[in-house]
Backbone as CSV, one residue per row, in Angstrom:
resi,resn,N_x,N_y,N_z,CA_x,CA_y,CA_z,C_x,C_y,C_z
1,MET,0.851,-1.308,0.085,-0.169,-0.050,0.047,0.886,1.239,-0.197
2,LYS,0.377,2.300,-0.695,1.050,3.681,-0.729,-0.080,4.517,0.286
3,TYR,0.793,5.525,1.238,0.342,6.074,2.058,1.091,7.542,1.642
4,VAL,0.002,8.482,2.016,0.663,9.919,2.287,0.287,10.712,3.419
5,ILE,1.221,11.423,4.105,1.194,12.158,5.029,1.672,13.445,5.140
6,SER,1.269,14.478,5.431,1.595,16.009,5.156,1.659,16.642,6.607
7,ASP,2.605,17.575,6.605,2.914,18.600,7.713,2.578,18.043,8.998
8,ILE,3.354,17.170,9.204,3.841,16.421,10.554,4.008,17.731,11.742
9,HIS,4.894,18.554,11.193,5.208,19.854,12.118,5.717,19.296,13.658
10,GLY,6.564,18.073,13.869,7.027,17.827,15.105,5.853,17.316,16.056
11,CYS,4.515,16.850,15.445,3.729,16.137,16.315,3.947,14.827,16.281
12,TYR,5.159,14.610,17.144,5.400,12.999,16.862,4.539,12.183,17.540
13,ARG,4.061,12.747,18.504,2.855,11.445,19.420,1.828,10.998,18.448
14,GLU,1.234,12.094,17.612,0.169,12.102,17.009,0.751,11.125,15.542
15,TYR,2.011,11.407,15.115,2.289,10.981,13.853,2.859,9.461,14.232
16,GLN,3.259,8.726,15.398,3.119,7.505,15.879,1.735,6.905,15.920
17,LYS,0.972,7.510,16.659,-0.455,7.038,16.535,-0.924,6.954,15.360
18,LEU,-0.811,7.572,14.043,-1.410,7.335,12.893,-0.869,6.395,12.082
19,LEU,0.682,5.848,12.206,1.406,4.993,12.152,0.635,3.614,12.192
20,GLU,0.209,3.589,13.582,-0.139,2.407,14.083,-1.547,2.386,13.524
21,LYS,-2.290,3.652,13.161,-3.770,3.188,12.875,-3.728,2.509,11.674
22,MET,-2.656,3.068,10.718,-2.350,2.903,9.260,-2.284,1.359,9.431
23,ASN,-1.439,0.731,10.435,-0.800,-0.351,10.357,0.565,-0.656,9.550
24,LEU,1.105,0.722,9.413,1.972,0.453,8.366,3.174,-0.582,8.526
25,SER,3.484,-1.361,7.516,4.556,-2.597,7.231,5.703,-2.158,6.540
26,ASP,6.309,-2.760,6.759,8.149,-2.419,5.799,7.747,-2.355,4.172
27,THR,6.716,-3.340,4.077,6.604,-3.297,2.576,5.714,-2.129,1.682
28,ASP,5.115,-1.559,2.590,4.133,-0.211,2.216,5.369,1.126,1.965
29,GLU,4.611,1.706,1.179,5.332,3.253,0.967,4.715,4.162,1.802
30,LEU,5.351,5.206,2.355,5.272,6.290,2.951,5.695,7.414,2.641
31,TYR,4.770,8.345,1.676,5.078,9.552,1.218,4.915,10.922,2.644
32,ILE,5.616,11.504,2.599,5.462,12.772,3.676,5.805,13.909,2.685
33,LEU,4.605,14.765,2.626,4.538,16.041,1.991,5.238,17.300,2.645
34,GLY,6.327,16.902,3.319,6.955,17.957,3.941,6.459,18.538,5.100
35,ASP,7.419,19.746,5.384,7.234,20.270,6.796,6.983,19.299,8.165
36,MET,8.193,18.520,8.130,8.191,17.489,9.128,8.567,18.126,10.436
37,VAL,9.223,19.290,10.225,9.883,19.826,11.314,9.183,21.427,11.904
38,ASP,9.675,22.229,13.014,9.002,23.313,13.511,7.414,23.197,13.895
39,ARG,7.508,24.138,14.787,6.267,24.633,15.444,5.697,23.700,16.416
40,GLY,5.766,22.332,16.131,5.456,21.513,17.075,6.677,20.791,18.335
41,PRO,6.265,20.019,19.005,7.223,19.566,20.234,8.289,18.875,20.052
42,GLU,8.322,17.755,19.127,9.593,16.908,18.852,9.768,16.958,17.244
43,PRO,10.394,18.197,16.613,10.742,17.773,15.428,11.665,17.045,15.146
44,ILE,13.114,17.167,16.048,13.848,16.210,15.729,13.556,14.793,15.925
45,LYS,12.687,14.247,16.748,12.386,12.860,16.817,11.694,12.470,15.478
46,VAL,10.712,13.191,14.861,10.074,13.008,13.867,10.948,12.819,12.638
47,LEU,12.172,13.602,12.313,12.898,13.522,11.406,13.909,12.338,11.624
48,GLN,14.140,12.053,13.010,14.962,10.856,13.224,14.330,9.548,12.643
49,ASP,12.994,9.406,13.159,12.109,8.497,12.746,12.171,8.283,11.257
50,VAL,11.772,9.493,10.480,11.673,9.134,9.202,13.084,8.584,8.340
51,MET,13.939,9.237,9.086,15.455,8.752,8.491,15.762,7.519,8.686
52,LEU,14.898,6.550,9.664,15.349,5.122,9.687,14.405,4.293,9.136
53,ARG,13.669,4.798,8.279,12.404,4.035,7.678,12.921,3.916,5.874
54,SER,13.339,2.920,5.637,13.701,2.867,4.039,12.722,2.811,3.246
55,ASN,11.651,2.754,3.647,9.989,2.765,2.772,9.555,4.163,3.013
56,ALA,10.188,5.335,3.512,9.513,6.376,3.544,10.496,7.294,2.341
57,TYR,9.410,8.135,1.815,9.795,9.190,0.758,9.444,10.541,1.236
58,PRO,10.346,11.275,1.748,10.032,12.503,2.198,10.120,13.436,1.020
59,ILE,9.371,14.559,0.933,9.235,15.462,-0.031,9.590,17.202,0.564
60,LEU,10.315,17.805,-0.024,10.906,18.858,0.845,9.695,19.889,1.167
61,GLY,9.296,20.370,2.186,8.608,21.609,2.871,9.312,23.051,2.760
62,ASN,8.684,23.980,2.676,9.137,25.268,3.060,9.675,25.437,4.345
63,HIS,9.129,24.736,5.357,9.836,24.610,6.826,11.012,23.937,6.984
64,ASP,11.125,22.681,6.281,12.161,21.875,5.955,13.466,22.472,5.135
65,TYR,13.046,23.120,4.140,14.386,24.012,3.335,14.644,25.176,4.377
66,MET,13.659,25.675,4.940,14.523,26.955,5.821,15.313,26.662,6.902
67,ALA,14.789,25.257,7.612,15.595,24.661,8.949,17.311,24.102,8.165
68,TRP,17.071,23.564,6.792,18.498,23.411,6.307,19.291,24.370,6.043
69,LYS,18.548,25.468,5.363,18.980,26.519,4.632,19.927,27.333,6.118
70,VAL,19.203,27.532,7.074,19.950,28.276,8.267,20.733,27.232,8.832
71,LEU,20.382,26.031,9.387,21.301,25.326,10.126,22.375,24.858,9.664
72,SER,22.432,24.782,8.381,23.710,24.404,7.545,25.061,25.388,7.456
73,ARG,24.181,26.841,7.976,25.113,27.996,7.891,25.520,27.995,9.318
74,PHE,25.028,27.357,10.497,25.194,27.971,11.683,25.867,26.419,12.191
75,ALA,25.411,25.527,11.573,26.347,24.159,12.188,27.741,23.988,11.903
76,VAL,28.312,24.992,11.230,29.919,24.927,11.290,30.577,25.520,12.316
77,GLU,31.459,25.225,12.626,32.190,25.478,13.854,32.670,27.048,13.556
78,ILE,32.570,28.007,14.187,33.124,29.455,13.686,34.560,29.319,14.603
79,THR,35.489,29.497,13.757,36.748,29.849,14.371,37.168,31.331,13.741
80,GLU,38.420,31.573,14.491,39.057,33.008,13.961,39.044,32.653,12.240
81,ARG,39.846,31.832,11.712,39.635,31.828,10.518,38.722,32.314,9.667
82,ASN,37.381,31.699,10.156,36.497,31.759,9.062,35.228,32.500,9.598
83,ALA,35.528,33.330,10.781,34.789,34.187,11.500,34.088,35.305,10.645
84,GLU,34.953,35.692,9.659,34.363,36.943,8.907,33.426,36.343,7.677
85,THR,33.657,35.079,7.390,33.199,34.679,6.018,31.906,33.710,6.041
86,GLN,31.892,32.957,7.490,30.996,32.046,7.348,29.521,32.408,7.680
87,LEU,29.445,33.418,8.466,28.120,33.950,8.820,28.180,35.545,8.107
88,ARG,26.935,35.443,7.304,26.669,37.003,6.763,25.472,37.462,7.359
89,SER,25.157,38.599,7.328,23.790,39.301,7.690,22.680,38.948,7.178
90,GLU,22.572,38.219,6.065,21.779,37.432,5.232,21.310,36.268,6.335
91,ASP,22.339,35.483,6.743,22.315,34.354,7.913,21.346,34.873,8.853
92,LEU,21.541,35.923,9.528,21.198,36.153,10.813,19.696,36.536,10.555
93,VAL,19.261,37.060,9.384,18.071,37.752,9.185,17.078,36.476,8.891
94,ASN,17.641,35.285,8.138,17.302,34.157,7.786,16.669,33.401,9.222
95,TYR,17.484,33.378,9.978,17.667,32.733,11.270,16.228,33.453,12.201
96,MET,16.437,34.684,12.088,15.495,35.500,12.850,13.802,35.285,12.352
97,TYR,13.637,35.240,11.116,12.364,35.062,10.553,12.149,33.639,10.768
98,TRP,12.776,32.722,10.587,12.466,31.251,10.416,12.333,30.890,12.112
99,SER,13.111,31.460,12.961,12.763,31.295,14.447,11.347,31.569,14.884
100,GLN,10.955,33.179,14.245,9.971,33.651,14.458,8.439,32.976,14.152
101,ASP,8.943,31.979,12.919,7.893,31.116,12.257,8.007,29.704,12.780
102,GLY,8.300,29.529,14.066,8.168,28.078,14.439,9.473,27.475,14.655
103,GLY,10.823,27.859,14.101,11.844,27.187,13.780,12.560,27.263,15.350
104,SER,12.423,27.798,16.437,13.164,27.933,17.386,13.205,26.549,18.126
105,VAL,12.044,25.738,18.012,12.107,24.428,18.620,13.083,23.659,18.076
106,THR,13.166,23.673,16.634,13.991,22.507,15.991,15.325,23.195,16.370
107,ALA,15.772,24.496,16.325,16.997,24.911,16.595,17.479,24.464,17.850
108,LYS,16.714,24.655,18.796,16.908,24.157,19.968,17.428,22.626,20.260
109,GLN,16.710,21.916,19.601,16.695,20.453,19.688,17.933,19.931,18.829
110,PHE,18.089,20.406,17.681,19.186,20.409,16.907,20.630,20.671,17.664
111,ARG,20.444,21.867,18.356,21.887,22.317,18.966,22.359,20.984,19.957
112,GLN,21.366,20.203,20.621,21.565,19.066,21.504,21.854,17.962,20.979
113,LEU,22.468,17.704,19.502,22.692,16.521,19.043,24.316,16.416,18.773
114,GLU,25.013,15.413,18.646,26.366,15.466,18.302,26.529,15.954,16.961
115,THR,27.734,16.269,16.624,28.005,16.954,15.298,27.650,16.106,14.114
116,GLU,27.995,14.375,14.203,27.711,13.579,13.639,26.109,13.177,12.990
117,GLU,25.484,13.583,14.336,23.967,13.386,13.902,23.365,14.708,13.267
118,ARG,24.069,15.827,13.839,23.624,17.175,13.016,23.801,17.205,11.434
119,GLN,24.742,16.488,11.005,25.332,16.246,9.510,24.437,15.456,8.911
120,ASP,24.301,14.063,9.729,23.063,13.338,9.069,22.012,13.700,8.824
121,ILE,21.621,14.694,9.474,20.202,15.181,9.580,20.179,16.204,8.362
122,LEU,21.115,17.195,8.263,21.074,18.083,7.082,21.257,17.399,5.701
123,ASP,22.278,16.536,5.680,22.516,15.704,4.517,21.168,15.127,3.924
124,TYR,20.354,14.462,4.974,19.023,13.654,4.792,18.109,14.877,3.962
125,ILE,18.082,16.190,4.651,17.083,17.088,4.298,17.392,17.579,2.845
126,ALA,18.966,17.817,2.500,19.032,18.107,1.398,18.628,17.141,0.296
127,ASP,18.834,15.941,0.323,18.465,14.972,-0.371,16.983,14.575,-0.677
128,CYS,15.958,15.390,-0.017,14.482,15.120,-0.282,14.124,15.606,-1.527
129,SER,13.268,15.046,-2.189,12.546,15.051,-3.496,11.795,16.421,-3.425
130,VAL,11.527,17.281,-4.224,10.605,18.289,-4.366,9.240,17.937,-4.897
131,PHE,9.248,16.843,-5.600,7.784,16.258,-6.034,7.951,14.813,-6.229
132,GLU,6.812,13.935,-6.274,7.158,12.767,-6.506,5.608,12.278,-7.439
133,ASP,6.003,11.581,-8.545,4.787,11.400,-9.830,4.410,9.815,-9.159
134,VAL,3.430,9.387,-8.770,3.242,8.241,-8.157,1.770,7.496,-9.342
135,PHE,1.836,6.671,-9.720,1.051,5.913,-10.574,0.379,4.741,-9.748
136,VAL,-0.788,4.607,-9.520,-1.648,3.397,-8.878,-2.903,2.897,-9.913
137,ASP,-2.688,1.658,-10.375,-3.668,1.127,-11.511,-3.642,2.412,-12.244
138,ASP,-4.782,2.937,-12.634,-4.898,3.965,-13.868,-5.139,5.207,-13.272
139,LYS,-4.710,5.523,-11.921,-4.601,6.814,-11.475,-3.379,7.200,-11.352
140,ARG,-2.971,8.359,-11.356,-1.620,9.515,-11.309,-1.902,10.188,-10.177
141,PHE,-0.934,10.379,-9.282,-1.032,11.150,-8.082,0.428,12.231,-8.282
142,VAL,0.292,13.405,-8.305,1.521,14.166,-8.400,1.666,14.964,-6.905
143,LEU,2.618,14.660,-6.242,2.803,14.695,-4.734,3.600,16.184,-4.940
144,VAL,3.305,16.877,-4.191,4.345,18.404,-3.827,3.656,18.902,-2.306
145,HIS,4.531,19.878,-1.823,4.392,20.305,-0.630,3.264,21.112,-0.590
146,ALA,3.321,22.214,-1.626,2.302,23.479,-1.536,1.472,23.407,-2.847
147,ASP,2.307,23.661,-4.070,1.378,24.023,-5.223,2.610,23.797,-6.232
148,ILE,1.848,23.865,-7.476,3.003,23.911,-8.642,2.745,25.315,-9.137
149,HIS,3.501,26.165,-8.960,3.054,27.615,-9.033,3.324,27.872,-10.659
150,SER,2.566,28.717,-11.069,2.625,29.217,-12.650,2.480,27.514,-13.170
151,PHE,1.560,26.933,-12.885,1.253,25.619,-13.622,0.715,25.579,-15.225
152,SER,1.420,24.998,-15.740,1.041,24.867,-17.315,1.100,23.228,-17.544
153,GLU,0.056,22.653,-18.133,0.185,20.997,-18.173,1.137,20.869,-19.333
154,ASP,1.374,21.612,-20.192,2.553,21.527,-21.091,4.142,21.391,-20.581
155,ARG,4.163,21.744,-19.599,5.458,21.898,-18.899,5.824,20.793,-17.971
156,ASP,7.180,20.135,-18.215,7.582,19.178,-17.371,7.715,19.628,-16.099
157,LEU,7.075,18.509,-14.771,7.682,18.934,-13.682,9.268,19.280,-13.317
158,GLU,10.170,18.521,-14.040,11.447,19.120,-13.686,11.765,20.638,-14.108
159,ASP,10.987,21.089,-14.649,11.302,22.237,-15.535,11.058,23.451,-14.598
160,TYR,10.419,23.132,-13.429,10.024,24.154,-12.354,11.002,24.417,-11.279
161,ASP,10.966,25.695,-10.686,12.201,25.874,-9.879,11.498,25.426,-8.404
162,ILE,12.465,25.036,-7.589,12.125,24.603,-6.209,11.317,25.391,-5.400
163,SER,11.321,26.957,-5.430,10.292,27.702,-4.829,9.025,27.312,-5.363
164,ASP,8.666,26.986,-6.562,7.333,26.856,-7.499,6.817,25.899,-6.546
165,PHE,7.276,24.743,-5.790,6.731,23.682,-5.145,6.493,24.000,-3.588
166,LEU,7.164,25.126,-3.182,7.453,25.168,-1.653,6.543,26.426,-0.900
167,PHE,6.317,27.519,-1.622,6.175,28.933,-0.967,4.667,29.415,-1.351
168,HIS,4.046,28.502,-2.293,2.738,29.401,-2.841,1.729,28.445,-2.273
169,ARG,0.420,29.262,-2.231,-0.794,28.310,-1.629,-1.250,27.551,-3.394
170,ALA,-1.762,26.537,-3.290,-2.603,25.850,-4.446,-3.849,26.891,-4.856
171,ASP,-4.270,26.894,-5.676,-5.786,27.283,-6.327,-6.838,26.062,-6.281
172,TYR,-7.432,25.987,-5.134,-8.218,24.865,-5.049,-9.309,24.926,-5.650
173,ASP,-9.689,26.075,-6.425,-10.844,26.333,-7.317,-10.772,25.922,-8.679
174,LYS,-9.225,25.594,-9.071,-9.040,25.368,-10.225,-8.572,23.953,-10.327
175,ARG,-8.804,23.159,-11.439,-8.672,22.016,-11.585,-7.043,21.933,-12.625
176,TYR,-5.784,21.500,-12.039,-4.555,21.608,-12.425,-4.428,20.565,-13.967
177,PHE,-4.944,19.434,-13.542,-4.726,18.292,-14.342,-6.094,17.997,-15.178
178,SER,-5.954,17.849,-16.763,-7.352,17.590,-17.441,-7.564,16.472,-17.379
179,ARG,-6.771,15.608,-17.551,-7.131,14.142,-16.999,-7.573,13.587,-15.914
180,GLU,-8.853,13.225,-15.786,-9.931,12.906,-14.749,-9.179,12.202,-13.497
181,ASN,-8.252,11.189,-14.177,-7.923,10.305,-12.919,-6.238,10.782,-12.766
182,THR,-6.178,12.043,-13.046,-4.905,12.843,-12.296,-5.038,13.767,-11.351
183,PHE,-4.384,13.471,-9.847,-4.584,14.465,-8.728,-3.392,15.038,-8.370
184,LEU,-3.866,16.196,-7.886,-2.760,17.189,-7.433,-2.930,16.825,-5.854
185,ILE,-1.797,16.257,-5.152,-1.824,16.063,-3.591,-0.949,16.991,-3.154
186,THR,-1.434,17.857,-2.230,-0.657,18.923,-1.420,-0.816,19.017,0.109
187,GLY,-0.127,19.644,0.852,-0.355,19.972,2.151,0.024,21.393,2.420
188,HIS,0.605,22.059,3.239,1.172,23.608,3.316,-0.303,24.438,3.668
189,THR,-1.247,24.513,3.018,-2.676,25.238,3.214,-3.491,23.932,4.318
190,PRO,-3.805,24.472,5.719,-4.630,23.842,6.261,-5.660,23.965,5.612
191,THR,-6.404,22.526,5.849,-7.557,22.527,4.925,-8.770,23.168,5.578
192,MET,-8.776,23.714,6.786,-9.767,24.483,7.458,-9.961,25.754,6.858
193,MET,-9.038,25.984,6.178,-9.076,27.594,5.288,-9.405,27.141,3.897
194,ILE,-9.548,25.913,3.339,-10.352,25.601,2.168,-11.757,25.074,2.242
195,ARG,-11.897,24.476,3.120,-13.344,23.760,3.150,-14.323,25.085,3.718
196,GLU,-15.688,24.897,3.037,-16.406,25.816,3.364,-16.916,25.700,4.907
197,ASP,-17.022,24.185,5.469,-17.072,24.120,6.820,-16.160,24.169,7.863
198,GLY,-15.074,24.492,7.347,-14.252,24.978,8.499,-13.369,23.654,9.138
199,LYS,-13.462,22.545,8.848,-13.320,21.180,9.480,-11.730,20.687,9.221
200,PRO,-11.079,20.330,10.192,-9.869,19.890,9.882,-10.021,18.273,9.651
201,LEU,-10.382,18.334,8.024,-10.668,16.981,7.322,-10.166,17.470,6.025
202,VAL,-10.016,16.201,5.268,-9.061,16.223,3.907,-10.096,16.482,2.986
203,TYR,-9.714,17.690,2.092,-10.324,18.230,1.077,-10.252,17.452,-0.157
204,GLN,-11.165,17.135,-0.913,-11.035,16.558,-2.345,-11.947,17.110,-3.155
205,GLU,-11.728,17.928,-4.104,-12.719,18.882,-5.158,-11.665,19.079,-6.027
206,ASN,-11.997,19.250,-7.524,-11.491,19.704,-8.481,-10.077,19.090,-9.080
207,GLY,-10.082,17.885,-8.542,-8.698,17.279,-9.034,-7.727,17.273,-7.720
208,HIS,-7.971,17.864,-6.602,-7.271,18.198,-5.256,-7.422,17.265,-4.381
209,ILE,-6.553,16.846,-3.742,-6.579,16.068,-2.463,-5.718,16.866,-1.395
210,ALA,-5.961,17.811,-0.459,-5.128,18.583,0.331,-5.502,17.612,1.652
211,LEU,-4.102,17.644,2.356,-4.025,16.874,3.455,-3.581,17.589,4.769
212,ASP,-3.269,18.512,4.793,-3.035,19.355,5.843,-3.908,19.689,6.754
213,CYS,-4.311,18.624,7.791,-5.447,19.275,8.564,-5.134,20.042,9.980
214,GLY,-4.038,20.389,9.833,-3.878,21.255,11.021,-3.511,20.637,12.123
215,CYS,-2.773,19.785,12.371,-2.320,19.055,13.522,-1.834,19.984,14.718
216,VAL,-0.975,20.608,14.079,0.076,21.743,15.032,-0.906,22.637,15.465
217,TYR,-2.095,23.026,14.980,-3.090,23.848,15.475,-4.173,23.434,16.437
218,GLY,-3.951,22.197,16.654,-4.970,21.733,17.391,-6.139,20.960,16.830
219,GLY,-5.999,20.454,15.260,-6.814,19.960,14.388,-6.493,18.222,14.221
220,ARG,-6.082,17.837,13.117,-5.916,16.674,12.966,-4.677,16.310,12.171
221,LEU,-4.135,15.070,12.488,-3.099,14.676,11.328,-3.964,13.586,10.690
222,ALA,-3.568,13.660,9.261,-4.302,12.575,8.307,-3.192,11.661,7.332
223,ALA,-3.833,10.886,7.102,-2.971,10.092,6.010,-3.824,9.264,4.997
224,TYR,-3.686,9.630,3.555,-4.207,9.190,2.748,-3.835,7.862,1.893
225,CYS,-4.659,6.663,1.722,-4.026,5.649,0.853,-4.408,5.780,-0.333
226,LEU,-3.144,5.772,-1.248,-3.759,6.075,-2.765,-4.168,4.659,-3.395
227,ASP,-3.899,3.497,-2.843,-4.718,2.397,-3.388,-6.014,2.374,-3.012
228,THR,-6.252,2.439,-1.965,-7.967,2.557,-1.421,-8.721,3.282,-1.460
229,GLN,-8.013,4.812,-1.483,-8.689,6.319,-1.159,-9.189,6.330,0.293
230,LYS,-8.771,5.496,1.103,-9.041,5.425,2.511,-8.311,6.569,3.356
231,ILE,-9.000,7.351,4.274,-8.471,8.405,4.931,-8.509,7.813,6.458
232,TYR,-7.066,8.257,7.100,-7.062,8.129,8.607,-6.797,9.323,9.118
233,TYR,-7.172,9.200,10.150,-7.322,10.432,11.237,-6.743,10.095,12.608
234,VAL,-5.831,11.157,13.149,-5.693,11.255,14.486,-5.792,12.682,15.064
235,ASP,-6.616,12.719,15.994,-6.920,13.997,16.674,-5.727,14.713,17.237
236,ALA,-5.103,15.818,17.318,-4.353,16.561,17.832,-4.470,16.496,19.513
237,GLU,-3.560,16.107,20.259,-3.519,15.823,21.656,-3.778,17.518,22.469
238,GLU,-3.131,18.319,21.543,-3.350,19.639,22.042,-3.035,20.367,21.077
239,LYS,-3.444,22.080,21.106,-3.056,22.819,20.250,-1.309,23.451,20.492
240,TYR,-0.793,23.040,19.516,0.962,23.260,19.982,1.292,24.802,19.366
241,TYR,0.541,25.425,18.186,0.900,26.615,17.843,-0.190,27.567,17.064
242,PRO,-0.190,28.695,17.225,0.763,29.562,17.881,0.476,29.615,19.724
């Protein structure tokens, strides 16, 4: 079976409960639509768990990207030789904005790791894909974190810039792919902002499947099975952010 989860945001306990509910096995495939880190209580534990799973396929989210961008600069030991060149004013600005957007908990837990563990995490994030194209029977599922910005059906996915997948919000009123059995699966935008009823439930309209049910905001963590279209939910234990 192939499963998709999005926007765990450090909600480690809910993530573990969801895996148990799905009864995930080593022969299943687990796709994670980014934003594993920041805001929630245990982002590093989420990352470390995903890293140990050979059947997990993480897709880069904007928070994962910013964590990597900031921490890869600050993870280098500052010496007299590199003090003037290693850190730039841009790095400090990025750190400030990232911290204010929920990155402080990730930074704190990252600093508690051994040097080798830190580098393993940075290397792992750097190797994340920015999209996955998954086929199940006659259905095609295009998996991205946020959107395919400036989308054109005539344009190959490889031709987009990384920012096109990470930072914009999808237009859920618009069908992206004309083929009826092709679906765009996203996270990033909490479904409470998309659904007319404002509920933390998966949104499925216009060829979209939106999975970010706002667990870190006190909503739910959701998983979608590509083979059966079954949806699994775990309620947030508490509201972690803001």
